[in-house]
ZAMARGU-4260 file (C-alpha; in steps of 0.2 Angstrom, whole numbers, plus 5000, padded with zeros to 4 digits):
<rodrens>
0) 4690/5042/4644 | 4682/5058/4640 | 4692/5071/4630 | 4691/5090/4630 | 4695/5104/4618
5) 4698/5122/4626 | 4697/5139/4620 | 4703/5156/4628 | 4690/5170/4623 | 4694/5189/4626
10) 4679/5197/4635 | 4673/5215/4635 | 4668/5220/4652 | 4651/5229/4644 | 4647/5214/4634
15) 4652/5200/4645 | 4634/5190/4647 | 4632/5191/4628 | 4649/5184/4624 | 4647/5170/4636
20) 4629/5166/4631 | 4634/5165/4613 | 4649/5152/4618 | 4637/5142/4629 | 4625/5140/4615
25) 4639/5130/4605 | 4642/5119/4621 | 4657/5129/4629 | 4657/5128/4649 | 4667/5142/4657
30) 4681/5137/4667 | 4689/5153/4672 | 4690/5171/4670 | 4706/5181/4673 | 4712/5199/4671
35) 4717/5204/4652 | 4729/5215/4646 | 4719/5231/4650 | 4705/5237/4662 | 4692/5234/4650
40) 4695/5217/4644 | 4694/5199/4653 | 4701/5183/4647 | 4688/5168/4648 | 4694/5150/4647
45) 4682/5138/4642 | 4680/5119/4638 | 4668/5106/4630 | 4669/5089/4627 | 4678/5085/4611
50) 4668/5077/4597
</rodrens>
């Protein structure tokens, strides 16, 4: 059975692509983005196969 690890990542609206690209380079896959605590911030839920 495949096992996963998860992480939540704060995203800044003006740097979303750069932040997601950096996490993607490390093997993380975006699952969902939800609103953060203020209008300038989002929260990304990421997963990757546990090694």
